[in-house]
N, C-alpha and C positions, 0 to 999 in steps of 0.2 A: 344413284340419284344425285343430280347436281346439288351443290350446297344451297343455291338460291331456291331451288324447287323444294328442298327439305324445309327451308324457312317458311315458304308459303304454305306447305302442308301443316306445319306446326301452327301457323297462324289460323288456318282453317279449323284445325282441331280445337283451338281455343274458342273460336266463334261457335262451334257446335256444342260446347259445354254450357252455353246460355240456356235459360229455362225453356225458351221456345225453339232452341236449336238454330239452324241456319238454312235458308232456302237458296235456290239457284239465283234468283234475282239479287239477293243480298251478297252472294259470292261475286257476281258480276260487278256490283257497285263497289265492293270492298277492294277487289284486285284489278279492276279495270280490264277484265278479260271478256272473251266472247261466250256465247251460250254453250258452244261445244266444249270450250276449254273448261268452263265451270262443271260440265258433266264429267269430264276426265278427272277433275280434281276430287269430285265426290266418289268416283270409282277408286282413286288412290286412297282416299280416306277410309273407305270400307275395307280395302285390302290391308292397310297398315294397322287399323284399329278394329278388331273383330267385334268390339262392344258397340259399334255404331248401330243405331236403329233408324229406319226410315219411317216417318209417320206423315200423315196428311192433316193440314189444318182445316178450319171451317170453310175456307175457300177452295178446298181440294188441291192445295199446293203442297208438293212434297217438301218435307223438312228433315234434315239429318241431325240426329241428336246423339251426344256422346257423354257418358258419365264423367264428371270431372276427375274422379279417382283414376281413370284410365290414362289421363294425360299429365297428371300432377307430377310424376317422377321426371318428366321432361322439362319442367318449368323452373328448375333451380335458377335463382337469380345470379347474375354475374357480379364479380367484385366491383365493377364500375357502377352497377345499379345500386348495390348496397352502400357504396361510398356516397353516391348522389343522394340517397335517402338520408344518410347521417348528416351530410352537408346541409340539406334542406331543413332539418330539425334545428341545426345551429343558427341558420339564417332567421328562422321564425323566432327563436329565442332573442336574437339580437334586435329584431324588429319590435320586440315587446308583445308578440302574439303568442302568449304562453299557453292559452287553451288549445290553439291549433298545434303547437309544438308537442303538447302532452298527447293529443290524439295521434299525431304522427309517430310518437314513441311507441304507443300501443300497437300501431300497424307494424312498426319495425320488429317488435317482439314476436308478433304472429308470423311474419315472414320468416324470421330466423328460426322459429320453432318448427317450421315445415321443411327446412333444409335437411336432407339426409346427413347423418354424422360424417360419412367419408367425404362427401362434397364440402361439408361445413369446415373441416380442417384445412382443406386446400384453399377454400375461399378466404379463410381467416388470414392466411399468409399474404395472399394477393391484396386483400383489402387493407391490411396493416401498412403495406408499402404505399398504397394510394393515399391513405389517410395521413401518412407521414409527409407525403408531398404536399397534400392540401393544407397541412398544418402550417405551412409557410405563408398561407394566404389568410388575411384577416381584414375586417372592415373597421379601421380606426375612426376616431372622431366622436363628437357628441351624438347622443340619441335620446329620444323622449324617455322620461321616467315612466315606469309602468307599475300599476297595481294589479296583481294577479286576480284578485276578487272582482275588480271593476272590468278587467279584460274578459274574464269568464262570463260575466253578466251581459256584456255587449255582444259577445259571440253567440250566446244562447238566444238573446233577443233577435239578432239578425237571422238566425236559422229558422225561427218560428214562422213568420215574424211575430214577435210579441211586443206589446208596449213596455216601456222601460221607465221606471221612476228614478230620477237622478237628483242628486244634490249638487247644484252647479253654480259657479260664480262667473258672471260676465266680467270682462276686463275692467269696467268702470264701477263695478259693484264692490262694496266693502265686505259684505258677507254673502255666502252662497245661499241660494233659496231652492226650494223643491220644485221640480217640473216633471210632468209626464209627457214623454215624447214617443213618437212612432219612428223607430230607426229604419233607415233605408240603405245605409252603406257606411263604409269606413275609408277615409282618405289617409294614406301613409306618406310621411315625408319628414322634413325637419321637425314639424309638429304633426300630431295626429288629430284628425277631426272626425267626429261622428256626424254623419249627414242624417238629419231627422226633422220631423215636423212636430211643432209644439201643439199638443192636442187641445190645449186650452184656448187656442185661437181658431178662427174660422177655418173650415176645411180648405178654403181657397188660399190660405196663407202659404207662402213659398217655403221650400225646404231651407233649413238653417244649418249652420255648422257649429258644433260644440267641441271646444278643445278638450281632448280626453284628459290632459293633465289637470284641468280645472273641474273635473268631475270627482267629487269627494266621496260619493256613495252611489251605488247603482243597484236596483232591485228589479228583477224580471217579474212582470205581472202576468197573471193568467188571463190575459186579454189579447186576442189576436186582432189583426187589422189587415186591410188590403193595401198593398203597395200602390203608389201612384202609377196609373197606366202609362206604359211606355218608358218608365224610369230605367236608366241604365247607368251603373256607377262609372263605367268607362267613359261614356259620352259626357257625363256630369263632370268628371275629373278634368276633361279637356278645357273646361271654362276657366281653369286656374293655371298659372305658371307652376305653382307648387301645390301645396295642400289647401291654401286659402283661396276662397272664391268670393267675389263681390259683384253684384249686378251694377253698382254705380261705377266701378272701375273698368268693367268689361269693355273692350274695344280693340282696334287694330294696334299692334305693336310693331315697330320697325327699328331694327338695329343695323348699323353699318360697321363692319370690322375692317380695320386698316389692312392694306395689302400684306404687310409682314405678319399679320395675325390670321389671315384668311385660311391658310392650310390647317391651322389648329382649330379654328371655328368649324371647319367642315367636318371634323371628327365628333362634333356634338350634335345631338338631337335636342334642340331647345324646347320643341313642342311637337306633338304627334302630327299636327297638320301644318307645319311650317312650310313656307315657300322660300327657296334660296336662289338668289341670282348673283352673278358676278358683274360688276360694273366695269366700265372702260379702263379705269385706272388700276384694276386688280383687287379692289375692295370686294368684300362679300356682304350682301344685304340679305337679312333674314326678316321675314314677315310672318306674323301669326296673330290670331285673336285670342286674348286671354285677359284675366284680371290677376290681382295680387302684386301690386306695384312694389310693396316693401320687399317681398321675396325676390323680385327682379333686381332690386337695388343690391341686396346681399350678394347676388351672383355677379352682377355687372361690376361691382367693386373689385372683384378678383381679376378682372381684365385690365384694370388700370385705365390708361388713356388709349388702349388699343381698340376700343369700341366707342361708337358715338350713338346716342339715342336720337333717332330722327322723329319718332312719334311714339307716344303722345307728348304734348308739351309739359304736362304735369310730371311725367316720369323724367323727362329731360332736365327739368329744374331740380328734381330730387337728387340727381347724380352729378350734375355739372361741376359743383364745387369739390367733388370728392374723387375726381379722376386723377390718378397718379402716374408718373412716368418712371418711377424708380423701382418697380417690381422686377425682381431678378428672373421671374419665369411667368408664363401664362398658365391658366388652369389646365 
């Protein structure tokens, strides 16, 4: 059997271990094959795995089912997969997502416990070499301070979703005060923001951003709620250049990079929906819609005088007196 066919058969066996098994239509959709090829694949599955059972669902469609124990010995993870899992845990720790990191550690322990001893010894050697190589890579620089208890409460509330009682201080407030919010998502960046609705305000009130480092206490309440219809954290994040978002600042942003900086600027994705055009003189013009002018200033400063703000005028005025020509390198 060709190696690619063996991989497909193993993939089919994994599908068959699901509680409802797998049907011909699902095989066709998963592997992009014809009906006849799907039938040949089920014949091969039955030949290689005698424990396969064929059953019929309520719609009289045939489904092939395989006990997970029959395929488990073939699913030993690779050294690359184990290394990627370890690296993911470290990245979650660095991002301050300690609850998620703890959950991933539990998953890692379970995965490693299922590896046969003989394979485990071989994998340990390969993984050690990979981890040693990865040990040369790190993410330097500042990152948000984190409270494990607050992060855990936010994580639990988002999974519910449950209302969250927080002790929070706005930027202009001297003392924090208590609020009950309905959390919808979390924005990660230079600062972390909890996207939530203040339940003390009218239901029509817009979602607000709460800086996580200004949350002094968080308690998950035994009160569920309905998320705003159509809310999507990915689409919501696109309204900001970084993790900050403001309806008042939102609008078209236009930056023009000088010809000598154009190649470097092409290597950046400044916004998921940016439009990039090259002008007649070789400059690179980048357009997108977003808010967060202060975060834009922080980034634009690093480009010195290699970038010009075309729009909006407010952002142009914020950076104009701070463009430098003596930076030794571009970002």
